[in-house]
C-alpha positions in Angstrom: 98.6 95.1 67.1 98.6 96.6 63.6 94.8 97.2 64.0 95.4 99.0 67.2 98.1 101.2 65.6 95.7 101.9 62.7 93.0 103.0 65.1 95.3 105.1 67.1 96.8 106.7 64.0 93.3 107.6 62.8 92.6 109.3 66.1 95.9 111.2 65.9 95.0 112.4 62.4 91.6 113.5 63.6 93.0 115.5 66.5 95.6 117.1 64.2 92.8 118.2 61.7 90.6 119.4 64.5 93.4 121.8 65.7 94.5 122.8 62.2 97.9 121.1 62.6 100.0 118.6 60.8 103.2 116.7 61.8 106.4 115.4 60.1 107.7 112.8 62.6 105.7 109.7 63.4 106.7 107.9 66.7 105.6 104.7 68.2 106.2 103.7 71.8 106.2 100.0 72.8 106.5 98.7 76.3 107.4 95.0 76.2 106.4 92.2 78.6 109.5 92.8 80.7 108.8 96.6 80.9 111.5 97.5 78.4 110.3 100.6 76.7 111.2 101.2 73.0 110.6 104.2 70.9 111.0 104.3 67.1 110.3 107.2 64.8 110.4 108.2 61.2 110.4 111.7 59.7 108.3 112.3 56.6 109.4 114.7 53.8 106.4 117.0 54.5 103.9 117.4 57.3 100.7 115.3 57.2 97.4 115.1 59.1 96.4 111.9 57.2 95.5 109.0 59.5 96.3 106.4 56.8 99.7 107.9 56.2 100.5 108.0 59.9 99.2 104.5 60.2 101.4 103.2 57.4 104.5 104.7 59.0 103.6 103.4 62.5 103.0 99.9 61.2 106.3 99.8 59.4 108.1 100.9 62.6 106.3 98.2 64.5 107.3 95.6 62.0 111.0 96.2 62.8 110.5 95.3 66.5 110.4 91.8 68.1 107.1 91.8 70.0 106.8 88.0 70.2 107.1 88.1 74.0 104.1 90.3 74.5 103.4 94.0 74.7 102.1 96.0 77.7 101.8 99.4 76.0 101.5 100.5 72.4 101.1 104.1 71.3 101.4 106.4 68.3 102.3 110.1 68.2 103.3 112.8 65.8 105.8 115.6 66.4 107.4 118.3 64.3 104.1 120.1 64.2 103.2 122.7 61.5 100.1 124.6 60.6 100.3 123.7 57.0 100.2 120.6 54.7 102.0 120.4 51.3 99.5 119.0 48.9 100.6 116.6 46.2 101.5 118.7 43.1 100.0 116.2 40.7 96.7 115.8 42.4 97.2 112.2 43.2 95.7 111.2 46.5 96.6 108.1 48.5 93.9 105.5 48.6 92.0 105.4 51.9 92.7 102.3 53.9 89.6 100.3 54.9 88.3 100.8 58.4 89.6 98.1 60.7 87.0 96.4 62.9 88.6 95.2 66.0 86.9 92.8 68.4 86.0 94.3 71.7 88.8 94.0 74.3 88.3 91.1 76.7 88.0 92.2 80.3 91.2 91.7 82.2 91.0 88.7 84.5 92.7 89.3 87.7 93.9 86.0 89.1 97.5 86.3 90.3 99.1 89.7 90.3 102.8 90.5 90.9 103.6 90.9 94.6 100.6 88.8 95.7 101.3 86.2 98.5 100.6 82.6 97.5 101.0 79.2 99.0 101.8 76.0 97.1 101.1 72.5 98.6 104.7 71.3 98.1 106.8 74.5 97.8 105.2 76.4 100.7 104.8 80.2 100.9 106.0 82.6 98.2 105.0 85.6 96.2 104.0 86.1 92.6 106.9 87.3 90.5 104.8 87.6 87.3 101.8 86.2 85.5 100.2 86.1 82.1 99.1 83.8 79.3 97.9 81.2 81.7 101.1 81.0 83.7 102.1 82.3 87.1 105.7 82.6 88.2 106.3 82.4 92.0 109.4 83.1 94.1 109.3 80.9 97.1 110.6 83.0 99.9 109.1 85.2 102.7 110.5 88.1 104.8 111.7 85.5 107.3 113.4 83.1 104.9 116.5 83.5 102.6 116.0 83.9 98.9 114.2 80.9 97.5 113.7 79.2 94.2 111.5 80.5 91.3 109.0 78.2 89.7 106.2 78.6 87.1 102.8 77.0 87.3 99.6 77.0 85.3 97.2 79.5 86.8 94.7 76.7 87.3 97.2 74.5 89.2 95.1 73.1 92.2 98.3 73.0 94.4 98.7 76.8 94.1 96.4 79.3 95.9 96.4 82.8 97.2 97.7 83.0 100.8 95.3 84.1 103.4 96.3 87.5 104.8 97.4 87.5 108.4 94.9 89.1 110.8 96.3 92.3 112.4 96.1 92.3 116.2 
């Protein structure tokens, strides 16, 4: 995730320079696995358009969050825009961070998606409550039954299969 933040911060810095702007407040937005959305920000002492500086702040903000359950969305932004940058008075420049090579994103495999109707050999009909990381969680109830139990299975469990859609007359 730090590599993604670095890449996003680099793009933010490029866009700021392209438009002749700089910003003081770096903000990250993180949507967790359970759709909880968190925002964290930090305000710099002076505006910047430096990708590495934005990246450093964004990564430090991410380090303060618990993302162990998984992340659905991750973003970096800058606000407090200005049309100037205060240069370092002593001519010291920050060392450029090395370019981060990220592997190409794996294509998303769509097996079980939330809301999908499924059938299990022992539990019967239900619907997918959630899935990810090789696990699918199913609530075993239908429109004609009372609320049922929730169970989790491996996505490759042979007893679990997508339910066939009813044919409309």
